[in-house]
C-alpha positions in Angstrom: 46.6 -14.2 -0.1 44.6 -12.5 2.2 42.1 -9.5 1.6 44.4 -7.2 4.2 47.4 -7.6 1.9 45.4 -6.4 -1.4 43.9 -3.1 1.1 47.7 -2.5 2.5 49.0 -1.9 -1.4 45.8 0.4 -2.2 47.1 2.6 0.8 50.2 2.7 0.1 49.7 3.8 -3.5 46.9 6.1 -2.7 49.2 7.9 0.0 52.1 7.6 -2.3 54.5 5.8 0.5 54.6 3.2 3.1 55.3 5.3 6.3 51.9 7.3 5.5 50.1 4.1 5.0 51.4 2.6 8.1 50.1 5.7 9.8 46.8 6.3 8.6 46.4 2.1 9.3 47.6 2.1 12.4 50.3 -0.5 12.0 53.9 0.2 12.4 56.4 0.4 9.3 57.9 -2.7 9.5 54.8 -5.0 9.8 53.4 -3.5 7.1 56.5 -3.8 5.0 57.0 -7.6 6.0 53.4 -8.0 5.0 53.2 -6.7 1.5 56.7 -8.6 1.0 54.7 -12.3 1.8 52.5 -11.0 -0.9 55.4 -10.1 -3.0 56.7 -13.6 -2.4 53.2 -15.7 -3.5 53.1 -14.1 -6.5 57.1 -13.4 -7.0 56.2 -9.8 -8.5 58.4 -7.1 -6.0 55.1 -4.9 -5.8 56.7 -1.8 -4.0 60.2 -0.3 -4.8 62.3 0.4 -2.0 64.5 3.2 -1.4 66.5 5.0 1.0 63.9 8.3 0.9 61.2 5.0 1.5 59.0 3.0 -0.2 56.3 3.6 -3.2 54.7 1.5 -5.7 56.7 -0.7 -8.7 56.3 -0.5 -12.0 55.2 -4.3 -12.0 52.9 -3.2 -9.1 51.1 -0.5 -11.5 50.0 -2.9 -13.7 48.4 -5.4 -11.2 47.2 -2.3 -9.3 43.6 -2.7 -11.2 43.0 -6.3 -11.3 43.6 -5.3 -6.7 41.2 -2.4 -6.8 39.0 -4.8 -9.1 39.0 -7.3 -6.6 38.6 -5.2 -3.4 35.5 -3.4 -5.2 34.4 -6.8 -5.1 35.1 -7.4 -1.4 33.5 -4.4 -0.9 30.3 -5.4 -2.9 30.0 -8.3 -0.9 30.0 -7.2 2.3 27.5 -4.0 1.6 25.0 -6.9 0.2 25.7 -9.1 3.5 25.1 -6.5 5.8 21.7 -5.3 3.7 20.7 -8.6 4.0 21.4 -9.4 7.3 19.3 -6.0 7.5 16.3 -6.8 5.1 15.9 -10.1 7.1 15.6 -9.0 10.1 12.6 -6.1 8.6 10.4 -5.8 6.2 8.7 -2.4 5.2 5.1 -2.0 3.8 4.0 0.8 3.1 -0.6 0.9 3.1 -3.6 2.8 2.5 -5.0 1.0 5.0 -7.7 -1.0 2.7 -8.7 -4.3 3.0 -6.7 -4.8 6.4 -8.7 -7.6 7.6 -9.6 -9.4 4.4 -6.2 -9.8 3.2 -3.5 -7.6 4.8 -3.9 -9.5 8.5 -3.8 -13.0 6.9 -0.9 -12.8 4.5 0.8 -10.7 7.1 0.0 -13.9 9.6 1.5 -15.9 7.5 4.4 -14.1 6.9 5.0 -14.3 10.9 4.7 -18.3 10.6 7.1 -19.1 7.6 9.7 -15.9 8.8 9.8 -16.2 12.6 13.0 -13.7 13.1 11.8 -10.8 10.5 10.1 -8.4 11.4 7.5 -6.4 9.9 6.5 -3.1 9.7 3.7 -1.6 8.5 3.2 1.3 8.2 0.3 3.6 6.9 0.8 6.5 4.0 -0.9 8.0 1.3 0.1 7.0 -2.0 1.9 9.7 -3.0 4.3 9.4 0.1 4.5 5.5 -0.2 5.8 6.1 -4.1 8.0 7.8 -2.8 9.7 5.9 0.0 9.3 2.6 -2.6 11.8 4.8 -4.6 14.2 6.2 -2.1 14.3 2.3 0.0 12.9 3.3 3.5 10.0 0.8 1.9 10.4 -2.4 0.0 6.5 -2.9 -0.9 3.2 -0.9 -0.7 -0.4 -1.5 -1.2 -2.5 1.2 -2.6 -5.5 1.5 -4.4 -5.9 2.7 -7.8 -8.4 4.0 -9.9 -9.4 1.7 -13.3 -7.8 3.5 -16.3 -5.1 5.6 -14.3 -1.7 5.5 -15.1 0.5 3.6 -13.3 3.6 4.7 -12.6 6.8 3.7 -14.7 9.2 3.0 -12.0 8.2 0.8 -10.1 7.0 -2.4 -10.6 2.7 -3.3 -10.0 0.5 -6.9 -9.6 -3.1 -6.6 -9.1 -4.4 -8.1 -6.4 -7.7 -7.2 -5.7 -10.6 -5.8 -8.2 -13.8 -3.7 -6.4 -16.5 -1.4 -6.7 -17.0 2.1 -4.6 -19.5 1.1 -1.9 -22.0 3.4 1.0 -20.5 2.4 3.9 -23.6 2.9 6.6 -24.5 1.7 9.8 -27.3 -1.5 9.1 -29.6 2.1 11.5 -28.8 4.2 9.1 -32.3 5.0 6.6 -29.8 4.6 3.6 -29.3 1.1 4.8 -33.2 0.3 3.4 -32.3 0.8 -0.3 -30.9 -1.3 -2.4 -28.9 1.5 -4.3 -28.0 4.6 -2.7 -27.6 7.1 -5.6 -26.0 10.9 -4.9 -29.0 12.8 -3.8 -29.5 10.1 -0.4 -25.5 10.4 -0.2 -26.1 14.2 0.0 -28.2 13.9 2.6 -25.9 11.9 5.6 -23.2 13.6 6.8 -20.4 12.5 4.6 -17.4 11.2 6.6 -14.4 12.2 3.0 -10.7 10.8 3.1 -8.3 13.4 3.4 -6.7 14.5 -0.3 -3.9 12.2 -1.4 -6.2 9.1 -1.1 -7.4 8.0 -4.6 -11.3 7.6 -2.3 -11.2 11.5 -1.5 -10.1 11.4 -5.5 -13.3 9.7 -7.0 -16.0 10.8 -4.0 -14.7 14.6 -5.1 -15.7 13.2 -8.9 -18.9 11.4 -7.4 -20.2 14.8 -6.6 -19.5 17.1 -9.0 -19.6 20.0 -6.8 -22.2 19.3 -4.6 -22.1 19.6 -0.8 -23.2 17.2 1.9 -24.9 18.0 4.3 -22.1 18.2 6.5 -18.3 16.4 6.6 -15.7 15.1 8.2 -12.1 14.5 7.3 -10.2 11.3 8.1 -6.6 8.9 6.8 -7.5 6.0 5.7 -10.8 3.1 5.2 -9.9 1.6 9.6 -10.6 5.2 10.6 -13.7 5.9 8.5 -15.4 2.5 9.2 -14.7 3.6 12.8 -16.0 7.1 12.5 -19.4 5.6 10.8 -20.0 2.8 13.0 -20.6 5.1 16.0 -22.9 6.6 14.4 -21.0 10.0 13.0 -22.6 9.8 9.0 -21.6 7.1 6.1 -18.5 7.2 4.4 -17.5 5.7 0.1 -14.8 2.9 0.4 -13.6 0.1 -2.1 -15.7 -3.1 -1.5 -13.1 -5.0 -0.3 -12.3 -2.8 2.8 -15.8 -3.8 4.3 -17.1 -6.9 3.3 -15.4 -9.9 6.0 -14.5 -6.1 8.2 -14.6 -7.6 11.8 -16.9 -4.7 12.2 -19.3 -5.8 9.0 -19.6 -9.3 10.0 -20.5 -8.5 13.9 -23.6 -6.1 12.2 -22.0 -2.9 13.3 -21.9 -2.0 9.7 -23.0 -2.8 6.8 -23.0 -1.1 2.5 -24.3 -0.7 -0.3 -23.5 0.0 -4.4 -23.9 3.2 -5.6 -26.7 3.6 -8.2 -25.5 4.3 -11.7 -21.9 3.8 -11.3 -19.5 2.0 -13.1 -16.5 2.3 -11.5 -13.8 -0.2 -10.6 -11.1 0.5 -7.4 -8.0 -1.6 -7.7 -5.7 -3.1 -4.7 -2.0 -3.3 -6.0 0.9 -4.4 -4.4 4.2 -2.0 -5.4 8.4 -2.6 -5.5 10.9 -1.1 -6.9 12.0 -2.3 -10.8 15.8 -1.3 -9.9 16.5 -2.4 -6.6 17.4 -5.9 -6.1 14.5 -7.3 -4.2 15.4 -9.2 -0.5 14.1 -12.8 0.0 12.0 -12.2 2.6 10.1 -9.0 0.7 10.1 -12.0 -2.3 8.2 -13.6 0.4 5.5 -11.3 1.5 4.7 -10.1 -2.0 4.3 -13.7 -3.0 1.9 -14.4 -0.1 0.1 -11.5 -0.7 -0.8 -13.2 -4.2 -1.6 -16.2 -3.0 -4.2 -14.8 -0.3 -5.6 -12.3 -2.9 -6.0 -15.3 -5.2 -8.0 -16.4 -2.6 -9.6 -13.9 -1.3 -11.2 -13.5 -5.3 -12.0 -17.1 -5.1 -13.7 -17.1 -1.7 -16.2 -13.7 -2.7 -16.8 -15.6 -6.0 
């Protein structure tokens, strides 16, 4: 028994005649008829009823039809799963809000690459809402995003906490704020402030922190990485989770430093998300496990 024999019978049933099925399948009618006869001999059942006017499905064939359709559906699912697995095995897509890039994301991608040399990892910077939407649509496998502690987590994605930190003021070492052990809101307002664009968690946090007060001057940018570069170039100060600053190459080289916010106990969570409903490809599961392991090592190293 071959799959194409079942597909031919399904086509005859759907189109109502052997002739129409042969035309659609680009086969000669005798060739199609002989293929079906071979299956009939194997099963011991006349699946087609042949008359001078043509051939159509027999009563016995109709009884077998649900089983034939079931086999074809299963084969189709298998083919689609194999196609998906082939595609996913060559590409894993990760959305990120560009936080904890160097201490967590980069080492994780490096380890994943070593264990999956044939799989490409595409890292896509985006805002949290876009990452959530892309996870549900299937265009991303995993999402790396921030939340403030107490935020409601979306129920339609699976969320794993990776890191927990505090908002800190990121500044150059020669900034006057670096002389302080902690930075108050009034101190922060005296500086040009680099703020994440609307749609990032830290934009919401800074808006809440300032309570409508305006800094001396402000910039707006996308993601922690650009914010840190602007700080290093002397354009002002920014507020980021401490895990986005500590251990960063700019901080290690002395181009950046950070100070805690006075009187603020807010916690920022970095989490890894994936869709709940969709099956997760093995490569994405492996990347997820590496993130979890690397995050645990990072937490341990920080004490």
